[in-house]
C-alpha angles and dihedrals in degrees: 000000000000117000125182120219131245136055103002126204120186116202111199141182095040115166093207138349113208129195099032120161123199090173104034120216129196092228143344125242135196113322091007087073093067094068127084118176116218140175124206134213088018150158127217128204127205122189122194090341097312133099108262107170147332135200148148124305084226090070109118092224122038117200120265116257141177090230132022118204121186112213089195100221099320122141122241128218130176117261113275119246118220104192100177123046140143095194096147106084138132103231141350117263097225091142090062089048089059090050089054090050086057091053108273115136127229090248093049091052091048092049089054092056097268128111116046093000090055091053091046093052091053096044096050092064096038120114109250095224093052090046090051093052093049093047094046090054090053092051091049089053090052091051091049088060092055104271108138098164118049133176116210123197132200116212104119093086103058090184128081093247096047096042089053089048090056093047092047089054091050090053091048089053089049090057094048104047131061094226121096110259124195123187132216129195109224104172086141093067095112139334111270120229094254088063096043109149091009103084094148089053090053090050088053090048091054091050098043102034114015102041095051091049093048091047094046091055093043091228103139136063095187144012122233133189130193097231105183147103110307094011126062124345124231089252093053091044093054091047091052096046093047088054091049090052089059087061092048095253114142117224130252121174139204098218139179099349093136101028146326097298107153097267095128092051091050091048090056093044092050094045091240118188091224144002109212132201102019093172086151119045136136141186093294092055091047091053091047091053090047090059097046142063092238116129110221110223125195123205106200094171088068093050091048095049098040094037092232129136119293121238105270095247094168092055091050097045094041088054087063095254130135118249136193135190131214137175102239083209105196139135098251113039109011116022093174123116097173113101089190087067090049088053089054094047089051088059103037099037105024096038094235119154113247091249092050092052090046091056089045092060096041124031099012092044088052090052091054085065092037089242097122091119092062107024145028103062144031103264134143110274097018121115111279093244113151145130133220131222139186088215111111122224085018100185090064101025102050095062091038095057094050129179098044134086109252094183113113094179137349126218127196117192089348095306123114111240 
C-alpha cells in the first residue's frame, strides 16, 4: 500500500468513510453522480496534511503513525466546497426581506436603490477592521458546518477603493483560517449611482481602473460578472471577461437568475470555469453546456429565499452533464452559510438524489474552482480536509435531517479546527 512521508496521523475506529476515490476523477457527470464509494469499520491515515491511505480496522497490521486518534465510531466525509459566496458585507438586508414578504420583487427593490446598491452604500463607509471581524466570524461559522474550501467574492464596493478593501479582507481571512480560501473580483455586480445611466462608462472604468489595481495587488483568483436582465449584457460581460483574461484571471459568471439572457452562451464563449444560478435555462443552454468545459452551478438557497424557480438540476444531470451546488451566502438573496442545508435543498427542492447532491457539494464544486486535485474527495495525495459526524448512514441522513449542524468536528490538512 502506498504511504506518503512526513507527519503521520492515524484516525481509527471510524464507522464509515464516505467519498473515497481510488481512481480520482476531475468531475462526475450524469449517472456517475449517483455513486458514492464508502468503506466501513475503517482507519484513515494523513501524512504531512494530505490523505495517505485508508483501510479496514480488521487489518492485522495498521500503519505506523506519529499520532493515533480514535474517532470512536463517527463517520467521515470529505470537506464541503462552497464555490460561490458573498460573505463579506456590512449589514443584513432584513428590511428588504420584509418588503418582499409584502409583495415587492427582487428587481423592484434593486431598481429603487436597494439590493446590491444598498449593500455597497453601507460597505463603502464601513471601517475595514470591523468589517474584517464580522466577515471572519461568518467564515468560521461556515467552516464549523463542514466547509473546508470557500470562495469569497467582492462586489459590494463598486469602486476601486472599496473593491480592494473587500479583497484585502478576503486575503486577511485566508491567512487566519485553516480552510482553503479563493477570491473573486466582482466589480461588475451592479452599476453604482455615480455611473447611473452610463453603464458602458462603468464597464470601461472596471477595465481601465479596477482590473489593473486588482491585478497589481494580486488580490483575485478569478473574475465574475452579473450577466442578467437589468445588470450587465452578454456583450458587456464578454468585454469584461476578455479583459480579465489578459490579466490571467479565469472567468466565472452569474447567469440566468432572472431570465434566459444569454449568460450560458457567454460563459462558453469566454471559457468560464462555471456559470452560476441558471434558474432559467432551456434546450439551447443545455446543448451549449454539453459542448463546453463550463461547470453549471445551482444556488438553491437563493431560490428558497426569493421564492423563484430552482435550477433544473434533473434536466442538467439527465442530459449527462456535471452539476455543482453552492450557497450564494449573501445578505439579500441567500443568507445561508450552511452547506448541509444546501445539500438538503438540492434533494427536496431540486429532486436530486442524496448521492448526487453530495457529489455536487464536494468533487464537482471543487472542479468549479479547478481545485479537484486537492479537494472534493478522500483520495491519496489530496489535502486531508474532512469532517466527522455522529449521524449514521450520513450520505442519506444528513440532508434528510435538515436544519441542524451534523458536523461533530472539522479537520483541515489533517488538523482539527
